[in-house]
Kinemage of the C-alpha trace (Angstrom):
@kinemage 1
@onewidth
@group {chain A} dominant
@subgroup {mainchain}
@vectorlist {calphas} color= white
{ca met a 1} P 79.469 88.468 141.860
{ca ala a 2} L 81.603 89.119 138.844
{ca ser a 3} L 84.579 86.908 138.311
{ca phe a 4} L 88.007 88.245 137.434
{ca ala a 5} L 90.808 87.119 135.145
{ca leu a 6} L 93.671 85.064 136.519
{ca val a 7} L 97.128 84.805 134.964
{ca arg a 8} L 100.299 82.866 135.660
{ca val a 9} L 103.202 85.266 136.147
{ca arg a 10} L 106.949 84.844 136.332
{ca glu a 11} L 109.001 86.990 138.647
{ca asp a 12} L 112.799 87.192 138.489
{ca asp a 13} L 114.395 87.579 141.914
{ca gly a 14} L 117.367 89.426 140.422
{ca glu a 15} L 119.774 86.654 141.391
{ca gly a 16} L 119.098 84.218 138.561
{ca ser a 17} L 116.067 82.483 140.068
{ca thr a 18} L 112.492 82.848 138.957
{ca asn a 19} L 109.211 82.117 140.634
{ca glu a 20} L 105.901 81.383 138.874
{ca tyr a 21} L 102.493 81.751 140.482
{ca val a 22} L 98.866 82.607 139.756
{ca lys a 23} L 97.374 85.999 140.554
{ca arg a 24} L 94.674 88.401 139.396
{ca glu a 25} L 95.576 89.972 136.094
{ca gln a 26} L 94.649 93.428 137.382
{ca asn a 27} L 97.286 93.107 140.132
{ca val a 28} L 100.285 92.252 137.916
{ca asn a 29} L 103.177 94.624 138.585
{ca asp a 30} L 106.187 95.736 136.549
{ca ala a 31} L 108.468 93.088 138.099
{ca glu a 32} L 106.217 90.281 136.818
{ca thr a 33} L 105.822 88.872 133.312
{ca ile a 34} L 102.544 87.225 132.292
{ca val a 35} L 103.325 83.678 131.182
{ca cys a 36} L 99.798 82.490 130.340
{ca arg a 37} L 96.102 83.092 130.887
{ca glu a 38} L 94.936 79.460 130.907
{ca gly a 39} L 96.031 75.916 131.645
{ca phe a 40} L 96.373 76.344 135.399
{ca thr a 41} L 96.950 73.206 137.429
{ca leu a 42} L 94.775 72.150 140.333
{ca lys a 43} L 97.730 72.767 142.666
{ca glu a 44} L 98.305 76.299 141.324
{ca leu a 45} L 94.645 77.211 141.720
{ca thr a 46} L 94.465 75.718 145.189
{ca asp a 47} L 97.639 77.532 146.248
{ca tyr a 48} L 96.160 80.775 144.878
{ca cys a 49} L 92.924 80.324 146.858
{ca val a 50} L 94.808 79.472 150.059
{ca ser a 51} L 97.224 82.401 149.803
{ca ser a 52} L 94.393 84.792 148.916
{ca ala a 53} L 92.373 83.712 151.948
{ca val a 54} L 95.420 84.065 154.204
{ca ser a 55} L 96.194 87.516 152.782
{ca arg a 56} L 92.663 88.591 153.756
{ca asn a 57} L 93.138 87.166 157.279
{ca asn a 58} L 90.633 84.390 156.596
{ca his a 59} L 93.004 81.818 158.090
{ca ser a 60} L 90.267 79.481 159.267
{ca ile a 61} L 88.854 78.889 155.777
{ca ala a 62} L 92.202 78.829 153.904
{ca pro a 63} L 92.958 75.082 154.383
{ca thr a 64} L 89.425 74.190 153.312
{ca his a 65} L 90.535 74.865 149.739
{ca arg a 66} L 93.078 72.018 150.019
{ca leu a 67} L 90.464 69.628 151.391
{ca leu a 68} L 88.070 70.530 148.592
{ca ala a 69} L 90.805 70.081 145.966
{ca ala a 70} L 91.680 66.639 147.351
{ca leu a 71} L 88.045 65.574 147.364
{ca leu a 72} L 87.449 66.863 143.837
{ca leu a 73} L 90.586 65.144 142.565
{ca arg a 74} L 89.503 61.830 144.061
{ca glu a 75} L 85.877 62.062 142.929
{ca val a 76} L 86.041 63.647 139.458
{ca gly a 77} L 89.686 63.591 138.352
{ca asp a 78} L 92.268 66.264 137.688
{ca thr a 79} L 90.741 67.994 134.646
{ca val a 80} L 87.265 68.487 136.106
{ca ala a 81} L 88.684 69.291 139.550
{ca ala a 82} L 90.892 72.019 138.054
{ca ser a 83} L 87.926 73.419 136.123
{ca ile a 84} L 85.818 73.623 139.278
{ca met a 85} L 88.681 75.128 141.286
{ca leu a 86} L 89.218 77.714 138.529
{ca ala a 87} L 85.569 78.768 138.846
{ca ile a 88} L 86.084 79.123 142.610
{ca ala a 89} L 89.403 80.988 142.236
{ca glu a 90} L 87.922 83.418 139.703
{ca arg a 91} L 85.348 84.359 142.335
{ca gly a 92} L 87.926 84.997 145.037
{ca gly a 93} L 88.093 81.527 146.595
{ca leu a 94} L 85.538 80.120 149.014
{ca asp a 95} L 85.881 83.146 151.267
{ca gly a 96} L 85.355 85.504 148.336
{ca met a 97} L 82.322 83.553 147.160
{ca ser a 98} L 80.794 83.757 150.631
{ca gly a 99} L 81.406 87.510 150.918
{ca met a 100} L 84.098 87.198 153.593
{ca asp a 101} L 86.443 89.422 151.572
{ca tyr a 102} L 84.098 92.386 151.263
{ca phe a 103} L 86.382 94.565 153.385
{ca thr a 104} L 88.991 94.504 150.647
{ca glu a 105} L 86.897 93.699 147.597
{ca gly a 106} L 83.664 95.633 148.203
{ca asn a 107} L 81.699 92.416 147.800
{ca gln a 108} L 79.570 91.729 150.841
{ca gln a 109} L 77.063 89.652 148.853
{ca gly a 110} L 79.595 87.199 147.474
{ca ser a 111} L 78.185 84.744 144.924
{ca tyr a 112} L 74.862 84.088 146.639
{ca glu a 113} L 72.777 85.853 143.995
{ca glu a 114} L 74.689 84.269 141.101
{ca phe a 115} L 73.854 80.793 142.394
{ca gly a 116} L 70.322 81.582 143.511
{ca ile a 117} L 70.936 81.356 147.250
{ca asp a 118} L 69.133 83.846 149.481
{ca ser a 119} L 71.294 86.300 151.407
{ca ser a 120} L 70.979 84.337 154.647
{ca gly a 121} L 72.700 81.416 152.912
{ca gly a 122} L 69.586 79.298 153.272
{ca ser a 123} L 67.363 78.637 150.295
{ca tyr a 124} L 68.725 77.347 147.011
{ca lys a 125} L 66.629 78.319 144.003
{ca pro a 126} L 66.279 75.456 141.508
{ca gly a 127} L 66.905 76.484 137.921
{ca thr a 128} L 70.130 78.362 138.668
{ca glu a 129} L 72.320 75.362 138.008
{ca lys a 130} L 74.559 75.358 134.956
{ca gly a 131} L 72.724 73.748 132.036
């Protein structure tokens, strides 16, 4: 599965308030200004994954992103946790990686091939880990 670029955008509500959030670069609209293309926080990435899963009606997996973020933060620290969550977010969140978003993304296979996992989700192929 190919990953996609994420950006932080700022949106002015027209009444003097602004809102910043992370989204796919290809989905930025005219009312949004790109603020940056890197340096996302663990919270921003987790919020992005949760809201993306909810928007695809994958409500049951959405909170799993928060549990994973908490575990990563505790086990490996903020910098590494954010890096791992970025890799997940760039692939559409856990639901995107597993192919659960193929109705909207055309991606029934998810990230199984990329990580050397057979299509049934069973066998892991050694040698596909990041070197």
